[in-house]
N, C-alpha and C positions, 0 to 999 in steps of 0.2 A: 799439786800433785803431779808428779812426772807421768806424762801420757806413754803407753807401751805400744809397740809395733812388732808385729810380726810378718815373716816373708814366707810365702810359698813360691818357689821357683820351678818352672818346668823347662825342659827342652836343653839347650846346649850350654855349654861352658861359658861361652860369651853372656848368655842369661845369668849365669852363676856369679861371674864376675861382675856384671852390672847390679846383681842384687848384693853383693858384697859392698860395692862402692855406695849403694843408695842406703845401706844401714848404717854405714860408717858417716855418711853425710847426715842421717836424721840424730845420730847420737852426738854429734857436734852441735845440734840445734837442741840437745836436752832431752830427747826421747831416750826411752830404754828398750833395748831390742829383748824380745822373748820368744821362746818357742812357738811355733805354728800349732803345736798340741794343746797349749794351755790358753788361757783368758789373754785378751790384748784389745786395747782401745782401738787399734787400726790394723788391719790386715791387707798387705799389698800382695797381689797374685801376680808375678811376673811371668808372661804366658808365652806358648809357643804356636807356630801355625804351618809347621813344616808338612804335617799331614793331616788328614781328616781325623785320626786317631789322636792327634795331639791335640786338636781343637774339643775332642769329647774329654780328653784329660784336663784340659782347661777349664771347661763347665763343671766337672766334677770338683776340680780344686776350690772352685767358687762356691760350691753348694757346702763342701767340708768346712769352708772358712766360716759361712753363715750358721751352719749346725752347732758348731763349737762355740762360736761368738756372735749370738743373735743380736746383740747391742751394739757389735763394732761397726766401724766404717769400712767399707770394703772399697778398696782401691786396685784397679786392673790396669796393667800396663803391659808392655812387651810387644811382640809382633802381631799377636792377635787383635790387641787394642789398636794397633797401627791400621791392620789392613779391614778390620770390620769394626769400627767403632760404635756404628749403630746397632748392630747385633748385640754387642757387650752391653752396651747401655741400656737394653731393654731387658737385661737377665735380673730377676728379682733380687734385691739387695745390695745391686752394685752402686756406691756413691758418687765414684769418681773414676773416668777413664782417662789415662795419659799415653800418648803415643810416643814412640821410640825416640822422635825429634824432640820431645818434650821432658824426657827422663830427668836431665839435669834439674828442672824446675820442679821436681817431686816434692822435695822437702817444705818449700814455701806454700806448695800446693795443698799439701797434707795439713799445714798449719791453719791456712785458711779454710780448710774443710771441717776441721775440728771446732773454729772459732763461729762457724754459721749454724742455724738451725737445719735440722734435716729436710731436704727438699727433693727436686727433681734430680737425676744423676748430672753431673757436669761432665763435659766433653771437652778435653784440652788435647788435640791431635792436629799438628801442624805438618806442612809439606816437608816430608822426611828428605825429599833431595835437595832442601836448601842449604844444610849447614855445610860449610866449606872444609871445616876441619873438625876431628873429632874433640869434644870439649876435654880440658885438662881434667885429672882425676881429682875428685874430691878427697877430704881427709882419708888417712889411712884407716881401715878398720880396726877396731878393737882388738886385742890379743885374744885368744881363746882357741884358736884352731892350728894345726901344724901345717896346712895347706893353704894356699892363697890363689886367686885366679886375678889375672891383670889383663884389663884390656887395653890393647895397643893400636887397634885398627876396628874399623867399622865398615859396613857397607860392601858392595861388590861390583866389579866392572863388568862381570860376566854375564851371559843371557842364557844359562842353561834353560832347557824347554820346560823342566817341571818345576823350577824353583821359584819361590816367592821373595827371595831376600832382597833383590834390588827394589821391589815394591815396599817391602818392610823396614828396610834400613837405608835405603838410598845409594848413592855413589860411594866408591872407596874413599875413605879419607883416615890419615893416620895422626897419632899423637907424637909430638916431638920428643926424639930420642931423650933428650935432657929431662924431661918430664917423666917419662917412663923410668928412667935410672933412679930418678929421686924417689917414686913411688916403690920401686923394688927395693931400693936400700932402706927405705923406713919399714917396709915389711920384715926384712931380714932382721933389723935391730930391734922389732917388736916380738922376735922370736920365731918366725916362720921360716921353715927349712925347706919346703918344696913350694915351687911357684911356678904356674902354668901361665903363659902368654896365650891370650885368646882373641880372636877376631872374626869377622864374618868371611873375609877373604885374607887370612893371614899372610899367606905367601906375597901379597901385594903391599906389604907394609913398606914404608917408605918412598914408593915411586910416585906419590903426589906431594911430597915435600920438596921445600928449597932450602938448601941444597937437597937433591936426591939422596936417598939413602936406601939401605936393604935390610931385610929380615936378617940375613946372616951378619951384618955388621952390628946389629943390635944384639944377637945373641951373644956375638963374641964380647962385646962389652959387658953385658949383665953376667956372663959367666965368670968374670973376674970377680965379682963381688965376695968379700970375704965373709964367711958365715952361711952361705946359700949352699944347701948340698945337692939340690934336684932343680934344674932349670927345665920345664917341660914346654912342648909345643902343641896347641890344640891342632884341629885338623889343618892340613896343609896340602893343596892341589898338587898333584904330581908334576905338572908344568913349570911350578914354583921353585923346584930344586935346581937350582944353579950350580955349577962347581962348587962355588964358595959356600953355599949352604949344606951340601953334601959334606964336605970337609969339616965344617963346625959341629955338625950334628953327629958326626962318627969318630972325632978325634978330641974333644973338648970333655975333660972327665966330669965337669958339673952338670953338662946336657945328659939328661936320664937317656938310658937305651931303650925308649919308648917313642914310638912314632905313629901318628894316625894318619893314613893317606886314602882319602876317598877312592873307591874304585867305580862304584854304582853297577858296572856290568862287565862281563870278560868277553863281550860281543861287540866287534867293530861297528857293525850296522846299527846295534842299539845305542852305542855310544854317538854316533853320528845322529840319531834323531833325537838323542838328548841334548845336542850340541855341546858335549864334553870336549875340551881343548886337548885331547891325548888319545893314543890307540892302546889296545890291549898289549900290543907288543913293546910299545914306549913304558907302559907301568911295569911289565914283568922285568924289562931291563933296569929301569930304576932301582925296584926292590931287590932284585938279586945283586946290585952293586951296593946298596947300603948293606945289605946283610952280610955280604963279603967282607966289607970295610970293619964291621962291628959286630963280631960274632956275639950271639945270645940277646940281640936285639928284638925287642917286643913290637908288634906289628900289628894295628888294628886298622878295620876298613869299614866304609859304609857301602851297603848293596841295595838296589832298589830291585823288588820282584815283581813282574808283571806289567813293566812299562809298555804302553801301547806298540803293538807290532813284534813283541817278544815271543819268538817261535820255541819250539822244543830244542831244535838245536842252538839257539842262542843260548838258552839257558844251561845247556850241556857245556858250552864253551866257558861260561861263568864258573861252573862247577870244577871243570879240568883246571882254570887258572887258581883257583882257591885252592885246591889240593895241592897243586905244585909251589905254591908260596909259602913262606914261613909265617902265615898269621897266626896271632894267639887270640884274638877275637874279633868277632864280626857282629856289626850293627845291622840288622836285617829289617828292611821296610818294605811293606806291601803297597805297590803304587797307588796313590789316591789322587783325583783330580784337584788341582788348586785353579780357584776362579782367577782369570786373567792371566794365565800362563798358555804357552804354547801348546804344551803336551794335552792340555784339556780339549784341544780341537782336533787331535790326531784319531785316526780311525786305528782298527786292529786291536780291540778290547780284549784283554785275557780274561776268560770265566774266573769267578771268585775261587771255585773249588781248586782250580789249577794252581792259582796264586797261593792259596793256603798251603798245598802239598808242596810246591817249589819252596816256600819259606820254611816249611819244617825241614824239608832235605838240608837247606843250609844251616838251619839252628842246630842240627844234628851234627854236621860237620863241623861247625864252630866249636860245639862243646868237646868234640874229639880232640881238635887241634889244641884247644886250650888245655884240656887235662894232659896231653902229651908234653906241652910246654912247661907246665907246673911240674910235673912228675920228673923232668930233666933237671929241675933245680934240688931235689931231694939229695942230701948229703952235702951241697954247697953252703958256705956262709955268706949271707946276703946282709948289705947296710940298709935299714929300713926306717923311715920316719914313722914314729909312733902316733898314730892317728887318736886312738879313743879306746874305751873298754867296752866290750860287746858280749852279746850271747848269754846264754843260761849259766854257764861256767865262768862269765866275768873275765875273759881272755882279753890282753892287749891285742889291738890290731895295728901292725905295721905295714907300711907300702914299701915295696921294693923299687928300685929304679927302673925295672921292667913292668911296673904296673901291677904286681902280684900282691894281694893281702896277704899275711900270714899271721895267724893267731899264735899267741905263746902267752905263758905265765910272767907277771914281773910286776913291780911295785908301781903306784901312780907317779912317782918321781920321775918316771922314763915318758911319762907323757909329754908329746911335742919335743922329744930328743931323737937324735939319730944312733941308733944302736944296730951291734952286729947280732945276727940270729941265724943259727944252723935251722935250715929246713929239714924236717924229718920225715914228714908225709904229705902226699896230696892225694886227693881222691874227689869224687863228685860233690861231697860236702864242703870242700875248701882245702885250703893248704895251712900246715900247721909245723911249728918250728919249736926251737928252745934258745934262750938267751945265751950268749956265748960269753 
C-alpha cells in the first residue's frame, strides 16, 4: 500500500521551495502527497525560527499534526530543527528531527523511519557550515499548482545582530545556473506559469561559484524561457541591487513588477546597531530609482519593531520613510531575542506595550497603503495567473504581476492559465474583477 505524506510549512519562501522539492523527491520514491488537513502516514513539519512567535507557531503546527493524525510519524525539519534539535526531539509525538544540512536525505530517512518499530526520536542534525555548495534540485514537483518556488541559493555571509540564519543555514552557497535553468524549464513544461526564485541571501547568488556569476545574469537567462509568464524574486537586500540587477528587474517583461526589499528600520542609528549593510538614505534612493524606472511597481518590505535601543524618534523616522515610499505591503515583526545572536546581549529594551502600539501603527499604515495601491488598479486590465477556486462564492483567484489577488467568476478550465481580468472593485475585503 502506498504511504502518504503531508507537509506543513512555516516561515519564508525558501522553506516553501524546499517543501516543494522534498515532496517531489518523496513522490519519486513512491509516496503519495496529501493535504495536511486529512489523514497521512507521515507529516513533515518544515519549521521557522526567525522569532519567538515563529517557534510558537512551530509547536502549534506539530500539535495540530498529532491531533489530526495520532498514528502518523511526525518528522520535524527546517531552521528550528537545526538550531534547537534537543528541544524539538523532546516534544511529544516527534519521531524524527532532520536539520537543514540533512534535508536532502529526508526521503531515505523517512523510508527507514516507516520500516522500523516506533521508538525514541531519531535526531539527524549535521554541521550546517559543512556543505560547500547547495545540493542539486531533486525531481520536479508534480503538476497541480500554478506557482512554484525554486531554491537557487542557501546560507548567508552577513552577520546581522538579530539574525539566526547563519547558524540555521550556514555560509552562502549557490546552485549552478545550468541546474537552475533545467529545473525552471521543467516546471514551465509541467504547466507552471509563475516561478519565484528563493534564497536565504538571494542577492549573493553566484558570488561563490567558479566561474563567478550573478543574480542579474541568472534572471536574464531564465526570463527568456518560453511559456513562463512571471519570474519573481524573493527578498533581496538593498546592497545587492547592482546596476545590472536594477536594469533586469525594471526592463524585462517576464520579471514581475513586484519586489521585496527588507528595510527593518528607517533610523540609521538602529540600522547600525542591527549591523545592516545600508543606510536609510541608500534605501530611499534605491526604491525611488526602481519605482521611477518601472511605474506600478509593487514593493514589499520587512520591519522590526522594538529593536533594543529603538527610541521614539527612531520609530518616527521609520514611519516617515514608510509614508514617503511606495510600499504596497509590510511584514511587521515585534523584536524578540534569538539565543546566540549579538542583539540578545544588547541593552535598551523597549517595553512590550510600546512595541505593541508601534506595531499597530505600522500595520494600520500598511493596510492604508495596500488599499490605495489596489484601488489604483480599478478599471485597468491585468494579466493574472489563475491559482485556485476559493471562498463561499467559489470565485477563481488570479494573481497579478504586482502580487495582488483578484477574485472573479470563471470556469475550471482557466485554472493554472494566464488570463486578462478587468479590476472592478477594491476594498478592505479584497479585490474583485471580471474576465475580459
